[in-house]
C-alpha positions in Angstrom: -40.4 54.2 -19.0 -39.1 50.6 -17.9 -38.4 48.7 -20.7 -40.8 45.2 -20.1 -39.4 41.7 -21.0 -43.1 39.7 -22.3 -41.2 36.0 -22.6 -44.8 34.5 -22.7 -46.6 37.2 -25.1 -47.1 34.7 -27.4 -48.0 31.8 -25.2 -51.9 31.0 -25.3 -53.3 30.9 -21.9 -53.0 27.2 -21.3 -49.4 26.4 -22.1 -48.7 29.4 -19.7 -50.8 27.4 -16.9 -49.1 24.6 -17.7 -45.5 26.3 -17.7 -46.4 27.5 -14.1 -47.5 24.0 -12.7 -44.6 22.3 -14.3 -42.2 24.9 -12.1 -44.5 25.1 -9.1 -45.5 28.5 -9.3 -48.7 29.4 -7.9 -51.3 30.5 -9.7 -54.7 31.6 -9.0 -57.3 30.5 -11.3 -60.2 32.5 -9.2 -63.0 34.1 -11.1 -64.2 37.7 -10.3 -67.8 37.3 -9.2 -68.8 39.7 -11.2 -66.9 38.0 -14.6 -70.2 36.4 -16.2 -71.4 39.4 -16.5 -68.5 41.4 -17.8 -68.8 42.4 -22.2 -65.3 40.6 -22.1 -67.7 37.1 -22.0 -68.5 38.4 -25.5 -65.2 39.0 -26.7 -64.1 35.6 -25.6 -66.8 34.4 -27.3 -66.1 35.6 -30.3 -62.3 34.9 -30.4 -62.8 31.1 -29.3 -65.6 31.3 -33.0 -62.8 32.8 -34.8 -59.9 30.6 -33.4 -62.0 26.9 -34.1 -62.8 28.7 -38.1 -59.1 29.8 -38.5 -56.6 28.3 -35.8 -54.1 31.3 -36.7 -56.8 34.1 -35.9 -55.8 34.8 -32.5 -52.4 34.8 -32.9 -52.4 37.3 -35.8 -55.1 39.8 -34.0 -52.3 39.8 -31.3 -49.8 40.4 -33.7 -51.0 43.2 -35.9 -52.5 44.9 -32.0 -48.9 45.2 -31.7 -48.3 47.7 -34.6 -51.3 50.3 -33.4 -50.1 53.4 -31.7 -52.3 55.0 -28.9 -52.1 58.5 -28.5 -50.7 59.5 -25.3 -53.6 61.6 -24.4 -55.8 58.3 -24.0 -58.0 58.7 -20.9 -58.9 55.4 -18.9 -61.4 54.5 -16.5 -59.9 53.8 -13.0 -60.0 50.4 -11.7 -62.7 49.2 -8.9 -62.8 46.5 -6.9 -63.9 42.9 -6.9 
């Protein structure tokens, strides 16, 4: 396995977009046409509500999620086309 460097892992999406803008990097903001009907919209809304209640909650979830261990035999679904 190749080790990965994730320097913007703890940055919020808005900060990453600003970084790309000021660095002159191309940023594609087109959303998938199926995105409004995806279940992740509910999860995103829940995270936004948590963040409004307690500003550090999303960062805390990210830190605790990195401590989880995923089994090697986890089956993932193949990606479909947008």
